[in-house]
C-alpha positions as CSV (number, residue, x, y, z in Angstrom):
1,M,-2.4,6.1,-86.5
2,R,-3.6,9.0,-84.4
3,K,-5.8,6.6,-82.5
4,Y,-2.9,4.4,-81.5
5,I,-0.8,7.4,-80.5
6,T,-3.6,8.6,-78.2
7,L,-3.9,5.1,-76.6
8,F,-0.2,4.9,-76.0
9,G,-0.3,8.3,-74.3
10,I,-3.1,7.2,-72.0
11,I,-1.2,4.0,-71.0
12,A,2.0,6.0,-70.3
13,A,0.1,8.6,-68.2
14,F,-1.5,5.8,-66.2
15,A,1.9,4.1,-65.6
16,A,3.4,7.4,-64.4
17,M,0.5,7.9,-62.0
18,L,1.0,4.5,-60.4
19,S,4.8,5.1,-60.2
20,G,4.1,8.3,-58.3
21,C,1.9,6.5,-55.8
22,A,4.5,3.8,-55.0
23,K,6.5,3.9,-51.7
24,T,10.0,2.6,-51.2
25,A,10.3,0.2,-48.2
26,D,13.4,0.1,-46.1
27,P,15.3,-3.2,-46.2
28,I,14.3,-5.6,-43.3
29,N,17.0,-7.0,-41.1
30,P,15.7,-10.4,-40.0
31,N,18.3,-10.7,-37.2
32,V,16.2,-8.8,-34.6
33,A,16.7,-11.1,-31.6
34,T,19.4,-10.6,-29.0
35,I,21.0,-13.8,-27.8
36,T,23.3,-13.9,-24.8
37,F,25.3,-16.8,-23.4
38,V,25.3,-16.9,-19.6
39,N,28.2,-17.9,-17.5
40,A,26.3,-19.8,-14.8
41,G,29.2,-21.6,-13.4
42,P,32.2,-23.9,-14.3
43,K,32.0,-25.5,-17.8
44,F,29.4,-23.0,-19.0
45,L,30.6,-21.7,-22.4
46,T,30.4,-18.1,-23.4
47,S,33.3,-18.0,-25.8
48,D,35.7,-20.3,-27.7
49,V,37.2,-23.1,-25.6
50,T,39.5,-26.1,-25.9
51,V,38.5,-29.3,-24.2
52,N,39.4,-33.0,-24.0
53,P,37.3,-35.7,-25.7
54,K,34.1,-36.4,-23.8
55,D,34.5,-33.5,-21.4
56,S,31.3,-32.1,-20.0
57,I,30.2,-28.8,-21.5
58,L,27.2,-26.6,-20.7
59,F,25.3,-23.9,-22.5
60,Q,22.9,-21.4,-20.9
61,Y,21.5,-18.7,-23.1
62,T,18.8,-16.0,-23.0
63,I,16.9,-14.8,-26.1
64,T,15.1,-11.5,-26.2
65,S,13.1,-10.7,-29.4
66,P,10.6,-8.0,-30.5
67,V,9.0,-10.8,-32.5
68,P,7.2,-13.7,-30.7
69,M,9.4,-16.8,-30.8
70,A,8.2,-20.4,-31.3
71,T,11.4,-22.5,-31.4
72,V,15.0,-22.0,-30.3
73,E,17.8,-24.3,-31.6
74,L,21.3,-24.9,-30.5
75,D,23.0,-25.6,-33.9
76,K,26.2,-27.6,-34.3
77,N,28.7,-27.1,-37.0
78,L,26.7,-24.4,-38.6
79,V,28.2,-20.9,-38.9
80,S,24.9,-19.4,-40.2
81,S,21.3,-20.7,-40.4
82,N,19.2,-18.4,-42.4
83,N,16.6,-21.0,-43.4
84,A,14.3,-23.4,-41.7
85,V,16.4,-26.5,-42.3
86,A,19.2,-26.9,-39.8
87,A,21.2,-29.5,-38.0
88,Y,20.8,-28.9,-34.3
89,A,22.1,-30.4,-31.1
90,F,18.9,-29.3,-29.2
91,K,15.6,-27.9,-30.4
92,D,13.4,-26.3,-27.8
93,S,9.7,-25.2,-28.2
94,V,8.8,-21.9,-26.6
95,K,5.7,-23.0,-24.6
96,T,4.3,-19.5,-23.7
97,P,2.4,-18.1,-26.7
98,G,3.7,-14.7,-27.8
99,A,6.8,-15.0,-25.6
100,L,9.5,-12.3,-26.3
101,T,12.1,-13.8,-23.9
102,F,13.3,-17.3,-23.4
103,T,16.1,-18.9,-21.3
104,V,17.3,-22.5,-21.4
105,T,20.2,-24.6,-20.1
106,H,21.7,-27.7,-21.9
107,K,24.4,-30.1,-20.8
108,M,26.3,-32.3,-23.3
109,I,29.5,-34.3,-23.8
110,A,32.2,-33.1,-26.1
111,D,32.8,-35.2,-29.1
112,S,35.4,-38.0,-28.9
113,I,36.9,-37.2,-32.3
114,A,39.4,-34.4,-32.3
115,A,38.2,-31.5,-34.4
116,I,36.7,-27.9,-34.1
117,Y,33.0,-27.9,-33.5
118,Q,30.9,-24.7,-34.0
119,Y,27.8,-24.0,-31.9
120,N,25.4,-21.1,-32.3
121,V,21.8,-20.4,-31.2
122,V,19.0,-19.7,-33.7
123,A,15.5,-18.4,-32.9
124,R,12.5,-18.8,-35.2
125,D,8.9,-17.6,-35.2
126,R,5.8,-19.9,-35.4
127,N,6.2,-20.0,-39.2
128,G,9.8,-21.2,-38.9
129,V,11.1,-17.8,-40.1
130,F,14.5,-16.9,-38.8
131,V,14.4,-14.0,-36.3
132,G,18.0,-14.0,-35.0
133,Q,21.2,-15.9,-34.2
134,S,24.0,-15.8,-31.7
135,V,27.7,-15.5,-32.1
136,V,29.5,-18.7,-33.0
137,I,31.3,-20.6,-30.2
138,N,34.2,-22.8,-31.4
139,V,34.7,-25.9,-29.3
140,T,38.1,-27.4,-30.1
141,V,38.5,-31.0,-29.1
142,T,42.1,-32.0,-28.7
143,P,43.3,-35.6,-29.2
144,D,43.9,-37.6,-26.1
145,F,46.3,-40.0,-27.9
146,Y,49.3,-39.8,-30.1
147,Y,49.3,-40.9,-33.7
148,Y,52.7,-41.7,-35.3
149,P,52.5,-42.7,-39.0
150,N,55.3,-43.8,-41.3
151,R,57.6,-45.6,-38.9
152,T,60.2,-48.2,-39.9
153,M,62.2,-50.8,-38.1
154,F,65.0,-53.0,-39.7
155,T,66.1,-56.5,-38.9
156,P,69.4,-56.5,-36.8
157,D,72.7,-56.4,-38.7
158,T,76.3,-57.3,-37.9
159,A,77.3,-53.6,-38.0
160,Q,74.9,-53.0,-35.1
161,T,73.5,-49.9,-36.8
162,A,70.1,-51.2,-38.0
163,L,67.2,-49.4,-36.2
164,A,65.7,-52.5,-34.6
165,Y,64.2,-51.1,-31.4
166,Y,61.2,-48.7,-30.9
167,S,60.2,-46.3,-28.1
168,S,56.6,-45.1,-28.2
169,S,57.2,-42.5,-25.5
170,L,59.9,-40.9,-27.6
171,N,58.5,-42.0,-30.9
172,N,62.0,-42.9,-32.0
173,T,63.9,-46.0,-33.2
174,F,67.3,-47.2,-31.9
175,S,70.1,-49.4,-33.1
176,Y,72.0,-51.8,-30.9
177,A,74.8,-49.2,-30.8
178,N,72.7,-46.6,-29.1
179,G,70.0,-48.8,-27.7
180,A,71.7,-49.5,-24.3
181,A,71.6,-45.8,-23.3
182,N,67.9,-45.7,-24.2
183,S,66.7,-49.1,-23.2
184,A,64.6,-47.8,-20.3
185,N,62.4,-46.1,-23.0
186,I,62.3,-49.0,-25.5
187,D,59.0,-50.9,-25.7
188,F,59.8,-53.6,-28.3
189,G,62.3,-54.8,-30.8
190,Y,61.9,-56.3,-34.3
191,Y,63.7,-59.1,-36.2
192,F,63.3,-61.6,-39.0
193,N,63.8,-65.2,-38.3
194,P,64.9,-67.1,-41.5
195,D,64.8,-70.5,-39.8
196,S,62.3,-72.9,-41.3
197,G,59.2,-73.9,-39.4
198,Q,58.3,-77.6,-39.5
199,T,55.2,-79.7,-40.1
200,A,55.5,-83.3,-39.0
201,G,59.3,-83.0,-39.3
202,V,59.2,-81.4,-42.8
203,K,60.7,-78.0,-43.1
204,K,58.3,-75.3,-44.5
205,A,58.6,-71.5,-44.9
206,A,60.7,-69.3,-42.7
207,F,59.2,-68.2,-39.4
208,G,59.5,-64.6,-40.7
209,H,58.9,-61.3,-38.9
210,F,58.7,-60.9,-35.1
211,I,58.0,-58.1,-32.7
212,Y,59.1,-58.8,-29.1
213,A,59.5,-57.1,-25.7
214,L,63.0,-56.9,-24.3
215,S,61.7,-58.9,-21.4
216,A,61.0,-61.9,-23.6
217,T,62.9,-65.0,-22.4
218,P,65.0,-66.2,-24.1
219,T,65.9,-63.2,-26.2
220,P,64.5,-64.0,-29.6
221,R,67.3,-65.1,-31.9
222,S,68.0,-67.4,-34.9
223,A,71.0,-69.3,-36.2
224,K,71.4,-66.8,-39.0
225,N,70.6,-63.5,-37.1
226,P,73.2,-61.5,-35.2
227,V,72.8,-62.3,-31.5
228,Y,72.8,-59.1,-29.5
229,D,73.8,-59.2,-25.9
230,I,71.2,-57.1,-24.0
231,S,71.9,-58.6,-20.6
232,T,72.8,-55.2,-19.1
233,W,69.8,-53.3,-20.7
234,T,66.6,-52.3,-19.0
235,K,64.0,-54.9,-20.2
236,N,60.6,-53.4,-20.2
237,A,57.8,-56.0,-20.0
238,T,55.6,-54.8,-22.8
239,I,52.7,-57.3,-23.5
240,M,51.1,-57.7,-26.9
241,K,48.7,-59.6,-29.0
242,V,47.5,-59.6,-32.7
243,A,43.8,-59.1,-33.0
244,T,41.4,-58.1,-35.8
245,T,38.9,-55.9,-34.0
246,P,38.4,-53.1,-33.6
247,T,40.1,-51.8,-36.8
248,F,43.0,-49.4,-36.6
249,A,41.2,-46.8,-38.6
250,S,38.3,-46.8,-36.1
251,L,40.6,-45.7,-33.2
252,T,39.8,-42.0,-33.0
253,S,40.2,-41.5,-29.2
254,G,42.3,-42.6,-26.3
255,G,39.3,-44.3,-24.8
256,A,38.8,-46.4,-27.9
257,I,42.5,-47.5,-27.9
258,K,42.4,-48.4,-24.2
259,Q,39.1,-50.3,-24.6
260,G,40.6,-52.2,-27.5
261,C,43.6,-53.2,-25.4
262,L,41.6,-54.2,-22.4
263,T,39.4,-56.4,-24.5
264,N,42.2,-58.0,-26.6
265,L,44.9,-58.3,-23.9
266,K,42.6,-59.8,-21.4
267,T,43.6,-63.3,-22.6
268,G,46.5,-64.5,-24.7
269,A,48.8,-61.5,-24.2
270,T,52.5,-62.4,-24.6
271,A,55.9,-60.8,-24.8
272,Q,56.3,-61.7,-28.5
273,V,54.2,-62.0,-31.7
274,P,53.7,-64.2,-33.4
275,V,53.6,-67.0,-30.8
276,V,55.2,-70.2,-31.9
277,T,54.0,-73.5,-30.3
278,T,56.2,-76.5,-30.9
279,T,55.0,-80.1,-30.4
280,V,56.8,-83.4,-31.2
281,S,54.8,-86.5,-32.1
282,G,56.5,-89.7,-33.1
283,G,59.8,-87.9,-33.1
284,K,58.6,-85.4,-35.7
285,Q,58.4,-81.7,-34.9
286,T,55.5,-79.4,-35.7
287,D,55.6,-75.6,-35.3
288,T,52.2,-73.9,-35.1
289,Y,51.9,-70.2,-35.6
290,T,50.4,-67.4,-37.7
291,P,53.1,-65.3,-39.4
292,L,52.9,-61.5,-39.1
293,A,51.5,-59.9,-42.3
294,T,50.7,-56.6,-43.7
295,G,47.4,-55.3,-42.2
296,N,47.9,-56.9,-38.8
297,V,47.1,-54.9,-35.7
298,V,49.2,-55.5,-32.7
299,W,47.6,-54.4,-29.4
300,F,50.1,-53.6,-26.7
301,K,50.4,-52.3,-23.1
302,T,53.7,-50.7,-22.1
303,A,55.5,-51.3,-18.9
304,D,54.5,-47.8,-17.7
305,G,50.8,-48.5,-18.3
306,R,50.1,-46.8,-21.7
307,Y,47.8,-48.6,-24.2
308,G,48.6,-48.7,-27.9
309,A,47.9,-50.3,-31.2
310,L,50.5,-50.9,-34.0
311,T,49.4,-51.6,-37.6
312,I,51.8,-53.2,-40.0
313,T,51.6,-51.3,-43.4
314,F,54.4,-53.1,-45.2
315,L,56.8,-56.0,-44.7
316,S,59.8,-56.2,-47.0
317,S,61.5,-59.3,-48.4
318,G,61.9,-62.7,-46.7
319,T,65.4,-62.9,-45.5
320,S,67.5,-61.8,-42.5
321,A,69.5,-59.4,-44.6
322,K,69.7,-55.7,-43.5
323,I,67.3,-54.7,-46.2
324,T,64.5,-56.5,-44.5
325,Y,62.3,-54.1,-42.7
326,M,58.8,-53.3,-41.4
327,N,56.7,-50.2,-42.0
328,Y,54.1,-49.5,-39.3
329,E,51.9,-46.9,-37.7
330,V,51.2,-46.4,-34.0
331,K,48.4,-44.9,-31.9
332,I,49.0,-44.7,-28.2
333,T,47.3,-43.1,-25.2
334,K,48.8,-40.1,-23.6
């Protein structure tokens, strides 16, 4: 037993000796580089900024470090990058071995999708070890189009109170009763035609839902719908067309909306959708058309030159009663 006690005492004494020789190191701050954004002229960013989609933005920055640098990154959407894996907009190699300073300029185009994008500069040594990062610059991209969800129009009624007209510039709907005073702003109207289309003289389903410009001639009407007299109204010549591409969801910028309109309205644009073509053969009438349906995208250009897309999200019932309506969403350029 004395033998084990003596051995334990020797081990304890040796451990105490090692502990007395150990030194406590001060914590290392890896962020030793100084990074400065330089205002070298217009559009050079040194602080948070708000821009339009696809605006030009420029960065110039200088890094000074007591540790030789090997790579410098301009990171995007990263608030902090304390490891070697990073998403970056630009990655530059420091060509001069042992360099303690580095300056670079980069030009880019702001994103087309509206959001807040964060940029910061990160410097690393030849082993990929982080040596410093800059402050974060927030680049806020504002939409260059308007998005109006959850809109509704109703088929005309005898009381003249149904909201059967829409103005995209005001994002508002109007009835016949208050439409005249606002007709200069109205882009199109809506109604349901319960009359039956024909195939070789045989009556088929009702024509259904229509969207039309006030300039349409004659004014869309049916035997069962109220006939509104708009002869004294301003009749804006909106043109429109139903097309499947691009999708409504993919329209994330004014440029995309305009391009979709330019492509789709180049041919076949009319003052009303759907377009009904009537032919008579052997004394029998045939009406050819594609009824409006949920999911349709109607591309349009307003009389004042704005480009837009309307998607139908719901069509109710199949009569000309007041309860018949259309739910829709609109995206339109500013």
